[in-house]
PyMOL Python script that loads the backbone (N, CA, C, O; Angstrom):
from pymol import cmd

cmd.read_pdbstr("""\
ATOM      1  N   MET A   1      27.360  -9.602  -0.950  1.00  0.00           N
ATOM      2  CA  MET A   1      26.330  -8.914  -1.994  1.00  0.00           C
ATOM      3  C   MET A   1      25.220  -8.452  -1.236  1.00  0.00           C
ATOM      4  O   MET A   1      24.546  -7.568  -1.766  1.00  0.00           O
ATOM      5  N   SER A   2      24.878  -8.866  -0.089  1.00  0.00           N
ATOM      6  CA  SER A   2      23.831  -8.520   0.696  1.00  0.00           C
ATOM      7  C   SER A   2      24.208  -7.563   1.883  1.00  0.00           C
ATOM      8  O   SER A   2      23.439  -7.406   2.831  1.00  0.00           O
ATOM      9  N   LEU A   3      25.407  -6.936   1.795  1.00  0.00           N
ATOM     10  CA  LEU A   3      25.966  -6.084   2.784  1.00  0.00           C
ATOM     11  C   LEU A   3      25.804  -4.605   2.320  1.00  0.00           C
ATOM     12  O   LEU A   3      26.283  -4.266   1.237  1.00  0.00           O
ATOM     13  N   GLU A   4      25.212  -3.807   3.029  1.00  0.00           N
ATOM     14  CA  GLU A   4      25.054  -2.322   2.639  1.00  0.00           C
ATOM     15  C   GLU A   4      26.374  -1.712   3.341  1.00  0.00           C
ATOM     16  O   GLU A   4      26.717  -2.059   4.471  1.00  0.00           O
ATOM     17  N   VAL A   5      27.035  -0.832   2.616  1.00  0.00           N
ATOM     18  CA  VAL A   5      28.098  -0.148   3.045  1.00  0.00           C
ATOM     19  C   VAL A   5      27.658   1.319   3.168  1.00  0.00           C
ATOM     20  O   VAL A   5      27.706   2.098   2.217  1.00  0.00           O
ATOM     21  N   GLU A   6      27.202   1.666   4.462  1.00  0.00           N
ATOM     22  CA  GLU A   6      26.540   2.901   4.557  1.00  0.00           C
ATOM     23  C   GLU A   6      27.433   4.172   4.177  1.00  0.00           C
ATOM     24  O   GLU A   6      28.590   4.304   4.576  1.00  0.00           O
ATOM     25  N   GLY A   7      26.811   5.031   3.416  1.00  0.00           N
ATOM     26  CA  GLY A   7      27.407   6.144   2.888  1.00  0.00           C
ATOM     27  C   GLY A   7      28.147   5.925   1.593  1.00  0.00           C
ATOM     28  O   GLY A   7      28.567   6.870   0.926  1.00  0.00           O
ATOM     29  N   LEU A   8      28.314   4.546   1.217  1.00  0.00           N
ATOM     30  CA  LEU A   8      29.004   4.306  -0.020  1.00  0.00           C
ATOM     31  C   LEU A   8      28.136   3.600  -0.954  1.00  0.00           C
ATOM     32  O   LEU A   8      28.086   4.127  -2.065  1.00  0.00           O
ATOM     33  N   ARG A   9      27.376   2.447  -0.779  1.00  0.00           N
ATOM     34  CA  ARG A   9      26.636   1.710  -1.683  1.00  0.00           C
ATOM     35  C   ARG A   9      25.592   0.932  -0.861  1.00  0.00           C
ATOM     36  O   ARG A   9      25.772   0.572   0.302  1.00  0.00           O
ATOM     37  N   PRO A  10      24.458   0.707  -1.602  1.00  0.00           N
ATOM     38  CA  PRO A  10      23.407  -0.256  -1.043  1.00  0.00           C
ATOM     39  C   PRO A  10      23.886  -1.643  -1.153  1.00  0.00           C
ATOM     40  O   PRO A  10      24.905  -1.908  -1.790  1.00  0.00           O
ATOM     41  N   ALA A  11      23.159  -2.568  -0.532  1.00  0.00           N
ATOM     42  CA  ALA A  11      23.423  -3.931  -0.709  1.00  0.00           C
ATOM     43  C   ALA A  11      22.855  -4.248  -2.114  1.00  0.00           C
ATOM     44  O   ALA A  11      21.866  -3.660  -2.553  1.00  0.00           O
ATOM     45  N   PHE A  12      23.495  -5.163  -2.768  1.00  0.00           N
ATOM     46  CA  PHE A  12      23.102  -5.639  -4.184  1.00  0.00           C
ATOM     47  C   PHE A  12      21.843  -6.480  -3.931  1.00  0.00           C
ATOM     48  O   PHE A  12      20.906  -6.294  -4.707  1.00  0.00           O
ATOM     49  N   LEU A  13      21.710  -7.305  -3.031  1.00  0.00           N
ATOM     50  CA  LEU A  13      20.672  -8.191  -2.659  1.00  0.00           C
ATOM     51  C   LEU A  13      20.022  -7.746  -1.575  1.00  0.00           C
ATOM     52  O   LEU A  13      20.671  -7.193  -0.687  1.00  0.00           O
ATOM     53  N   LEU A  14      18.645  -7.909  -1.461  1.00  0.00           N
ATOM     54  CA  LEU A  14      17.854  -7.850  -0.248  1.00  0.00           C
ATOM     55  C   LEU A  14      18.155  -8.997   0.573  1.00  0.00           C
ATOM     56  O   LEU A  14      18.697  -9.991   0.089  1.00  0.00           O
ATOM     57  N   PRO A  15      17.791  -8.903   1.955  1.00  0.00           N
ATOM     58  CA  PRO A  15      18.105 -10.097   2.704  1.00  0.00           C
ATOM     59  C   PRO A  15      17.281 -11.371   2.135  1.00  0.00           C
ATOM     60  O   PRO A  15      17.817 -12.469   1.984  1.00  0.00           O
ATOM     61  N   GLU A  16      16.054 -11.135   1.863  1.00  0.00           N
ATOM     62  CA  GLU A  16      15.228 -12.372   1.558  1.00  0.00           C
ATOM     63  C   GLU A  16      15.776 -12.907   0.029  1.00  0.00           C
ATOM     64  O   GLU A  16      15.694 -14.099  -0.269  1.00  0.00           O
ATOM     65  N   GLU A  17      16.295 -11.977  -0.824  1.00  0.00           N
ATOM     66  CA  GLU A  17      16.927 -12.451  -2.093  1.00  0.00           C
ATOM     67  C   GLU A  17      18.149 -13.327  -1.855  1.00  0.00           C
ATOM     68  O   GLU A  17      18.393 -14.375  -2.453  1.00  0.00           O
ATOM     69  N   ALA A  18      18.905 -12.745  -0.876  1.00  0.00           N
ATOM     70  CA  ALA A  18      20.165 -13.475  -0.534  1.00  0.00           C
ATOM     71  C   ALA A  18      19.978 -14.823   0.032  1.00  0.00           C
ATOM     72  O   ALA A  18      20.731 -15.762  -0.226  1.00  0.00           O
ATOM     73  N   ASP A  19      18.841 -14.903   0.898  1.00  0.00           N
ATOM     74  CA  ASP A  19      18.480 -16.351   1.515  1.00  0.00           C
ATOM     75  C   ASP A  19      18.031 -17.087   0.350  1.00  0.00           C
ATOM     76  O   ASP A  19      18.494 -18.224   0.253  1.00  0.00           O
ATOM     77  N   ALA A  20      17.254 -16.710  -0.537  1.00  0.00           N
ATOM     78  CA  ALA A  20      16.661 -17.530  -1.746  1.00  0.00           C
ATOM     79  C   ALA A  20      17.795 -18.087  -2.505  1.00  0.00           C
ATOM     80  O   ALA A  20      17.830 -19.280  -2.807  1.00  0.00           O
ATOM     81  N   LEU A  21      18.724 -17.252  -2.820  1.00  0.00           N
ATOM     82  CA  LEU A  21      19.856 -17.476  -3.760  1.00  0.00           C
ATOM     83  C   LEU A  21      20.806 -18.496  -3.064  1.00  0.00           C
ATOM     84  O   LEU A  21      21.370 -19.347  -3.751  1.00  0.00           O
ATOM     85  N   ASP A  22      20.993 -18.434  -1.744  1.00  0.00           N
ATOM     86  CA  ASP A  22      21.857 -19.012  -1.010  1.00  0.00           C
ATOM     87  C   ASP A  22      21.688 -20.555  -1.142  1.00  0.00           C
ATOM     88  O   ASP A  22      22.649 -21.319  -1.060  1.00  0.00           O
ATOM     89  N   GLU A  23      20.381 -20.975  -1.354  1.00  0.00           N
ATOM     90  CA  GLU A  23      20.075 -22.420  -1.440  1.00  0.00           C
ATOM     91  C   GLU A  23      20.553 -22.906  -2.625  1.00  0.00           C
ATOM     92  O   GLU A  23      20.920 -24.081  -2.639  1.00  0.00           O
ATOM     93  N   LEU A  24      20.642 -22.113  -3.835  1.00  0.00           N
ATOM     94  CA  LEU A  24      21.142 -22.429  -4.984  1.00  0.00           C
ATOM     95  C   LEU A  24      22.533 -22.510  -5.030  1.00  0.00           C
ATOM     96  O   LEU A  24      23.055 -23.426  -5.666  1.00  0.00           O
ATOM     97  N   ARG A  25      23.316 -21.544  -4.349  1.00  0.00           N
ATOM     98  CA  ARG A  25      24.703 -21.654  -4.183  1.00  0.00           C
ATOM     99  C   ARG A  25      25.123 -22.704  -3.324  1.00  0.00           C
ATOM    100  O   ARG A  25      26.181 -23.275  -3.586  1.00  0.00           O
ATOM    101  N   GLY A  26      24.434 -23.052  -2.311  1.00  0.00           N
ATOM    102  CA  GLY A  26      24.744 -24.224  -1.426  1.00  0.00           C
ATOM    103  C   GLY A  26      24.751 -25.587  -2.141  1.00  0.00           C
ATOM    104  O   GLY A  26      25.499 -26.515  -1.834  1.00  0.00           O
ATOM    105  N   PHE A  27      23.851 -25.605  -3.113  1.00  0.00           N
ATOM    106  CA  PHE A  27      23.589 -26.897  -3.929  1.00  0.00           C
ATOM    107  C   PHE A  27      24.838 -27.026  -4.804  1.00  0.00           C
ATOM    108  O   PHE A  27      25.467 -28.075  -4.941  1.00  0.00           O
ATOM    109  N   ARG A  28      25.133 -25.866  -5.379  1.00  0.00           N
ATOM    110  CA  ARG A  28      26.360 -25.829  -6.339  1.00  0.00           C
ATOM    111  C   ARG A  28      27.608 -26.291  -5.437  1.00  0.00           C
ATOM    112  O   ARG A  28      28.315 -27.201  -5.870  1.00  0.00           O
ATOM    113  N   HIS A  29      27.883 -25.740  -4.285  1.00  0.00           N
ATOM    114  CA  HIS A  29      28.952 -26.125  -3.547  1.00  0.00           C
ATOM    115  C   HIS A  29      28.945 -27.488  -3.241  1.00  0.00           C
ATOM    116  O   HIS A  29      29.985 -28.135  -3.368  1.00  0.00           O
ATOM    117  N   LEU A  30      27.710 -28.113  -2.779  1.00  0.00           N
ATOM    118  CA  LEU A  30      27.679 -29.587  -2.426  1.00  0.00           C
ATOM    119  C   LEU A  30      27.956 -30.293  -3.787  1.00  0.00           C
ATOM    120  O   LEU A  30      28.821 -31.169  -3.797  1.00  0.00           O
ATOM    121  N   TYR A  31      27.346 -30.009  -4.848  1.00  0.00           N
ATOM    122  CA  TYR A  31      27.647 -30.818  -6.184  1.00  0.00           C
ATOM    123  C   TYR A  31      29.043 -30.773  -6.564  1.00  0.00           C
ATOM    124  O   TYR A  31      29.555 -31.787  -7.038  1.00  0.00           O
ATOM    125  N   ARG A  32      29.745 -29.671  -6.405  1.00  0.00           N
ATOM    126  CA  ARG A  32      31.177 -29.619  -6.752  1.00  0.00           C
ATOM    127  C   ARG A  32      31.988 -30.435  -5.972  1.00  0.00           C
ATOM    128  O   ARG A  32      33.040 -30.913  -6.398  1.00  0.00           O
ATOM    129  N   ASN A  33      31.503 -30.641  -4.718  1.00  0.00           N
ATOM    130  CA  ASN A  33      32.416 -31.260  -3.825  1.00  0.00           C
ATOM    131  C   ASN A  33      31.908 -32.803  -3.549  1.00  0.00           C
ATOM    132  O   ASN A  33      32.446 -33.432  -2.639  1.00  0.00           O
ATOM    133  N   LEU A  34      30.998 -33.334  -4.243  1.00  0.00           N
ATOM    134  CA  LEU A  34      30.394 -34.754  -4.229  1.00  0.00           C
ATOM    135  C   LEU A  34      31.436 -35.464  -5.094  1.00  0.00           C
ATOM    136  O   LEU A  34      31.730 -35.034  -6.209  1.00  0.00           O
ATOM    137  N   TYR A  35      31.978 -36.537  -4.572  1.00  0.00           N
ATOM    138  CA  TYR A  35      32.932 -37.418  -5.366  1.00  0.00           C
ATOM    139  C   TYR A  35      32.392 -38.823  -5.453  1.00  0.00           C
ATOM    140  O   TYR A  35      32.654 -39.498  -6.449  1.00  0.00           O
ATOM    141  N   ASP A  36      31.652 -39.309  -4.467  1.00  0.00           N
ATOM    142  CA  ASP A  36      31.317 -40.669  -4.383  1.00  0.00           C
ATOM    143  C   ASP A  36      29.964 -40.908  -4.202  1.00  0.00           C
ATOM    144  O   ASP A  36      29.521 -42.049  -4.068  1.00  0.00           O
ATOM    145  N   LYS A  37      29.167 -39.749  -4.187  1.00  0.00           N
ATOM    146  CA  LYS A  37      27.770 -39.982  -3.919  1.00  0.00           C
ATOM    147  C   LYS A  37      26.874 -39.485  -5.061  1.00  0.00           C
ATOM    148  O   LYS A  37      27.262 -38.551  -5.763  1.00  0.00           O
ATOM    149  N   ASP A  38      25.708 -40.066  -5.270  1.00  0.00           N
ATOM    150  CA  ASP A  38      24.799 -39.628  -6.367  1.00  0.00           C
ATOM    151  C   ASP A  38      24.036 -38.386  -5.888  1.00  0.00           C
ATOM    152  O   ASP A  38      23.756 -38.229  -4.699  1.00  0.00           O
ATOM    153  N   ILE A  39      23.719 -37.537  -6.815  1.00  0.00           N
ATOM    154  CA  ILE A  39      22.952 -36.400  -6.513  1.00  0.00           C
ATOM    155  C   ILE A  39      21.461 -36.771  -6.521  1.00  0.00           C
ATOM    156  O   ILE A  39      20.946 -37.463  -7.399  1.00  0.00           O
ATOM    157  N   GLU A  40      20.742 -36.197  -5.354  1.00  0.00           N
ATOM    158  CA  GLU A  40      19.355 -36.450  -5.050  1.00  0.00           C
ATOM    159  C   GLU A  40      18.514 -35.833  -6.242  1.00  0.00           C
ATOM    160  O   GLU A  40      18.479 -34.615  -6.418  1.00  0.00           O
ATOM    161  N   SER A  41      17.876 -36.680  -7.010  1.00  0.00           N
ATOM    162  CA  SER A  41      16.951 -36.197  -8.138  1.00  0.00           C
ATOM    163  C   SER A  41      15.941 -35.193  -7.725  1.00  0.00           C
ATOM    164  O   SER A  41      15.679 -34.200  -8.405  1.00  0.00           O
ATOM    165  N   ALA A  42      15.321 -35.510  -6.468  1.00  0.00           N
ATOM    166  CA  ALA A  42      14.259 -34.684  -5.939  1.00  0.00           C
ATOM    167  C   ALA A  42      14.748 -33.256  -5.585  1.00  0.00           C
ATOM    168  O   ALA A  42      14.033 -32.282  -5.823  1.00  0.00           O
ATOM    169  N   LYS A  43      15.859 -33.148  -5.069  1.00  0.00           N
ATOM    170  CA  LYS A  43      16.462 -31.918  -4.696  1.00  0.00           C
ATOM    171  C   LYS A  43      16.855 -31.186  -6.029  1.00  0.00           C
ATOM    172  O   LYS A  43      16.692 -29.968  -6.094  1.00  0.00           O
ATOM    173  N   THR A  44      17.313 -31.813  -6.985  1.00  0.00           N
ATOM    174  CA  THR A  44      17.646 -31.116  -8.154  1.00  0.00           C
ATOM    175  C   THR A  44      16.380 -30.605  -8.907  1.00  0.00           C
ATOM    176  O   THR A  44      16.349 -29.531  -9.508  1.00  0.00           O
ATOM    177  N   GLU A  45      15.347 -31.475  -8.817  1.00  0.00           N
ATOM    178  CA  GLU A  45      14.069 -30.986  -9.524  1.00  0.00           C
ATOM    179  C   GLU A  45      13.430 -29.792  -8.697  1.00  0.00           C
ATOM    180  O   GLU A  45      12.825 -28.861  -9.228  1.00  0.00           O
ATOM    181  N   ALA A  46      13.623 -29.922  -7.416  1.00  0.00           N
ATOM    182  CA  ALA A  46      13.124 -28.734  -6.591  1.00  0.00           C
ATOM    183  C   ALA A  46      13.687 -27.583  -6.961  1.00  0.00           C
ATOM    184  O   ALA A  46      12.960 -26.603  -7.121  1.00  0.00           O
ATOM    185  N   LEU A  47      15.008 -27.497  -7.155  1.00  0.00           N
ATOM    186  CA  LEU A  47      15.883 -26.353  -7.443  1.00  0.00           C
ATOM    187  C   LEU A  47      15.529 -25.878  -8.797  1.00  0.00           C
ATOM    188  O   LEU A  47      15.411 -24.680  -9.054  1.00  0.00           O
ATOM    189  N   GLN A  48      15.361 -26.819  -9.658  1.00  0.00           N
ATOM    190  CA  GLN A  48      15.101 -26.391 -11.110  1.00  0.00           C
ATOM    191  C   GLN A  48      13.764 -25.774 -11.184  1.00  0.00           C
ATOM    192  O   GLN A  48      13.603 -24.913 -12.049  1.00  0.00           O
ATOM    193  N   ALA A  49      12.758 -26.086 -10.393  1.00  0.00           N
ATOM    194  CA  ALA A  49      11.455 -25.599 -10.403  1.00  0.00           C
ATOM    195  C   ALA A  49      11.723 -24.085  -9.920  1.00  0.00           C
ATOM    196  O   ALA A  49      11.196 -23.144 -10.512  1.00  0.00           O
ATOM    197  N   LYS A  50      12.517 -23.917  -8.886  1.00  0.00           N
ATOM    198  CA  LYS A  50      12.613 -22.491  -8.447  1.00  0.00           C
ATOM    199  C   LYS A  50      13.524 -21.628  -9.150  1.00  0.00           C
ATOM    200  O   LYS A  50      13.610 -20.445  -8.823  1.00  0.00           O
ATOM    201  N   PHE A  51      14.259 -22.143 -10.151  1.00  0.00           N
ATOM    202  CA  PHE A  51      15.275 -21.392 -10.868  1.00  0.00           C
ATOM    203  C   PHE A  51      14.808 -20.149 -11.684  1.00  0.00           C
ATOM    204  O   PHE A  51      15.461 -19.106 -11.661  1.00  0.00           O
ATOM    205  N   SER A  52      13.660 -20.288 -12.406  1.00  0.00           N
ATOM    206  CA  SER A  52      13.089 -19.225 -13.037  1.00  0.00           C
ATOM    207  C   SER A  52      12.821 -18.078 -12.189  1.00  0.00           C
ATOM    208  O   SER A  52      13.083 -16.954 -12.618  1.00  0.00           O
ATOM    209  N   ALA A  53      12.285 -18.255 -10.930  1.00  0.00           N
ATOM    210  CA  ALA A  53      11.923 -17.229  -9.930  1.00  0.00           C
ATOM    211  C   ALA A  53      13.203 -16.676  -9.464  1.00  0.00           C
ATOM    212  O   ALA A  53      13.341 -15.457  -9.363  1.00  0.00           O
ATOM    213  N   LEU A  54      14.190 -17.536  -9.160  1.00  0.00           N
ATOM    214  CA  LEU A  54      15.616 -17.058  -8.672  1.00  0.00           C
ATOM    215  C   LEU A  54      16.204 -16.049  -9.770  1.00  0.00           C
ATOM    216  O   LEU A  54      16.675 -14.950  -9.477  1.00  0.00           O
ATOM    217  N   ALA A  55      16.127 -16.503 -10.926  1.00  0.00           N
ATOM    218  CA  ALA A  55      16.779 -15.729 -11.986  1.00  0.00           C
ATOM    219  C   ALA A  55      16.022 -14.478 -12.138  1.00  0.00           C
ATOM    220  O   ALA A  55      16.698 -13.449 -12.180  1.00  0.00           O
ATOM    221  N   SER A  56      14.861 -14.384 -12.219  1.00  0.00           N
ATOM    222  CA  SER A  56      14.143 -13.154 -12.152  1.00  0.00           C
ATOM    223  C   SER A  56      14.419 -12.286 -10.983  1.00  0.00           C
ATOM    224  O   SER A  56      14.503 -11.073 -11.173  1.00  0.00           O
ATOM    225  N   MET A  57      14.584 -12.821  -9.685  1.00  0.00           N
ATOM    226  CA  MET A  57      14.965 -12.093  -8.705  1.00  0.00           C
ATOM    227  C   MET A  57      16.361 -11.535  -8.674  1.00  0.00           C
ATOM    228  O   MET A  57      16.623 -10.482  -8.092  1.00  0.00           O
ATOM    229  N   PHE A  58      17.263 -12.269  -9.318  1.00  0.00           N
ATOM    230  CA  PHE A  58      18.578 -11.728  -9.445  1.00  0.00           C
ATOM    231  C   PHE A  58      18.499 -10.627 -10.420  1.00  0.00           C
ATOM    232  O   PHE A  58      19.036  -9.555 -10.142  1.00  0.00           O
ATOM    233  N   PHE A  59      17.854 -10.797 -11.582  1.00  0.00           N
ATOM    234  CA  PHE A  59      17.848  -9.659 -12.590  1.00  0.00           C
ATOM    235  C   PHE A  59      17.185  -8.548 -12.056  1.00  0.00           C
ATOM    236  O   PHE A  59      17.656  -7.477 -12.439  1.00  0.00           O
ATOM    237  N   ALA A  60      16.223  -8.473 -11.278  1.00  0.00           N
ATOM    238  CA  ALA A  60      15.584  -7.422 -10.556  1.00  0.00           C
ATOM    239  C   ALA A  60      16.610  -6.679  -9.691  1.00  0.00           C
ATOM    240  O   ALA A  60      16.740  -5.458  -9.769  1.00  0.00           O
ATOM    241  N   ALA A  61      17.317  -7.424  -8.886  1.00  0.00           N
ATOM    242  CA  ALA A  61      18.386  -6.880  -7.990  1.00  0.00           C
ATOM    243  C   ALA A  61      19.358  -6.062  -8.844  1.00  0.00           C
ATOM    244  O   ALA A  61      19.684  -4.924  -8.505  1.00  0.00           O
ATOM    245  N   HIS A  62      19.850  -6.689 -10.031  1.00  0.00           N
ATOM    246  CA  HIS A  62      20.811  -6.050 -10.919  1.00  0.00           C
ATOM    247  C   HIS A  62      20.304  -4.763 -11.560  1.00  0.00           C
ATOM    248  O   HIS A  62      21.028  -3.806 -11.834  1.00  0.00           O
ATOM    249  N   GLU A  63      18.958  -4.833 -11.776  1.00  0.00           N
ATOM    250  CA  GLU A  63      18.329  -3.582 -12.283  1.00  0.00           C
ATOM    251  C   GLU A  63      18.301  -2.620 -11.273  1.00  0.00           C
ATOM    252  O   GLU A  63      18.566  -1.460 -11.588  1.00  0.00           O
ATOM    253  N   ARG A  64      18.006  -2.913 -10.028  1.00  0.00           N
ATOM    254  CA  ARG A  64      17.987  -1.934  -8.967  1.00  0.00           C
ATOM    255  C   ARG A  64      19.415  -1.314  -8.661  1.00  0.00           C
ATOM    256  O   ARG A  64      19.546  -0.128  -8.358  1.00  0.00           O
ATOM    257  N   TYR A  65      20.335  -2.086  -8.748  1.00  0.00           N
ATOM    258  CA  TYR A  65      21.688  -1.614  -8.449  1.00  0.00           C
ATOM    259  C   TYR A  65      22.293  -0.814  -9.722  1.00  0.00           C
ATOM    260  O   TYR A  65      23.117   0.075  -9.506  1.00  0.00           O
ATOM    261  N   LEU A  66      21.910  -1.105 -10.993  1.00  0.00           N
ATOM    262  CA  LEU A  66      22.116  -0.342 -12.085  1.00  0.00           C
ATOM    263  C   LEU A  66      21.541   1.105 -11.953  1.00  0.00           C
ATOM    264  O   LEU A  66      22.104   2.109 -12.389  1.00  0.00           O
ATOM    265  N   HIS A  67      20.367   1.079 -11.307  1.00  0.00           N
ATOM    266  CA  HIS A  67      19.684   2.427 -11.118  1.00  0.00           C
ATOM    267  C   HIS A  67      20.358   3.265 -10.218  1.00  0.00           C
ATOM    268  O   HIS A  67      20.502   4.473 -10.404  1.00  0.00           O
ATOM    269  N   PHE A  68      20.869   2.503  -9.022  1.00  0.00           N
ATOM    270  CA  PHE A  68      21.891   3.249  -8.100  1.00  0.00           C
ATOM    271  C   PHE A  68      23.013   3.929  -8.712  1.00  0.00           C
ATOM    272  O   PHE A  68      23.358   5.083  -8.455  1.00  0.00           O
ATOM    273  N   LEU A  69      23.627   3.043  -9.640  1.00  0.00           N
ATOM    274  CA  LEU A  69      24.898   3.541 -10.295  1.00  0.00           C
ATOM    275  C   LEU A  69      24.635   4.773 -11.149  1.00  0.00           C
ATOM    276  O   LEU A  69      25.358   5.768 -11.133  1.00  0.00           O
ATOM    277  N   GLU A  70      23.423   4.613 -11.979  1.00  0.00           N
ATOM    278  CA  GLU A  70      23.136   5.622 -12.735  1.00  0.00           C
ATOM    279  C   GLU A  70      22.758   7.003 -12.004  1.00  0.00           C
ATOM    280  O   GLU A  70      23.016   8.095 -12.510  1.00  0.00           O
ATOM    281  N   GLU A  71      22.149   6.852 -10.818  1.00  0.00           N
ATOM    282  CA  GLU A  71      21.850   7.960  -9.845  1.00  0.00           C
ATOM    283  C   GLU A  71      23.109   8.692  -9.456  1.00  0.00           C
ATOM    284  O   GLU A  71      23.213   9.915  -9.360  1.00  0.00           O
ATOM    285  N   THR A  72      24.057   7.793  -9.242  1.00  0.00           N
ATOM    286  CA  THR A  72      25.444   8.247  -8.627  1.00  0.00           C
ATOM    287  C   THR A  72      26.192   8.860  -9.717  1.00  0.00           C
ATOM    288  O   THR A  72      26.811   9.903  -9.508  1.00  0.00           O
ATOM    289  N   ALA A  73      26.189   8.331 -10.804  1.00  0.00           N
ATOM    290  CA  ALA A  73      26.955   8.900 -11.984  1.00  0.00           C
ATOM    291  C   ALA A  73      26.291  10.377 -12.225  1.00  0.00           C
ATOM    292  O   ALA A  73      26.931  11.388 -12.512  1.00  0.00           O
ATOM    293  N   ALA A  74      25.080  10.303 -12.076  1.00  0.00           N
ATOM    294  CA  ALA A  74      24.396  11.790 -12.532  1.00  0.00           C
ATOM    295  C   ALA A  74      24.774  12.821 -11.569  1.00  0.00           C
ATOM    296  O   ALA A  74      24.974  13.999 -11.863  1.00  0.00           O
ATOM    297  N   LEU A  75      24.876  12.223 -10.203  1.00  0.00           N
ATOM    298  CA  LEU A  75      25.444  13.339  -9.125  1.00  0.00           C
ATOM    299  C   LEU A  75      26.821  13.813  -9.349  1.00  0.00           C
ATOM    300  O   LEU A  75      27.179  14.972  -9.140  1.00  0.00           O
ATOM    301  N   VAL A  76      27.637  12.788  -9.819  1.00  0.00           N
ATOM    302  CA  VAL A  76      29.072  13.138 -10.015  1.00  0.00           C
ATOM    303  C   VAL A  76      29.257  14.119 -11.263  1.00  0.00           C
ATOM    304  O   VAL A  76      30.148  14.968 -11.274  1.00  0.00           O
ATOM    305  N   ASP A  77      28.329  13.938 -12.341  1.00  0.00           N
ATOM    306  CA  ASP A  77      28.375  14.786 -13.549  1.00  0.00           C
ATOM    307  C   ASP A  77      28.036  16.240 -13.257  1.00  0.00           C
ATOM    308  O   ASP A  77      28.442  17.173 -13.950  1.00  0.00           O
ATOM    309  N   LYS A  78      27.269  16.368 -12.194  1.00  0.00           N
ATOM    310  CA  LYS A  78      26.719  17.745 -11.861  1.00  0.00           C
ATOM    311  C   LYS A  78      27.805  18.681 -11.518  1.00  0.00           C
ATOM    312  O   LYS A  78      27.544  19.846 -11.220  1.00  0.00           O
TER     313      LYS A  78
END
""", "prot")
cmd.dss("prot")
cmd.show_as("cartoon", "prot")
cmd.util.cbc("prot")
cmd.orient("prot")
């Protein structure tokens, strides 16, 4: 999602957005694969505190990408 395909499409996420969201993805991966360990509440609370900003960041990226798609569709319609 952070890779631009030159001449085809922009990256969905900017590098700093991808890095920020990767922390959440990493925690999800760890949580899904924990079988015999407890989840650290401090880590969970820290990510929960960041979640609102991460969600806003994702929705902003989504809006940017929709704008790109709309511009592309307008060019095709011409």
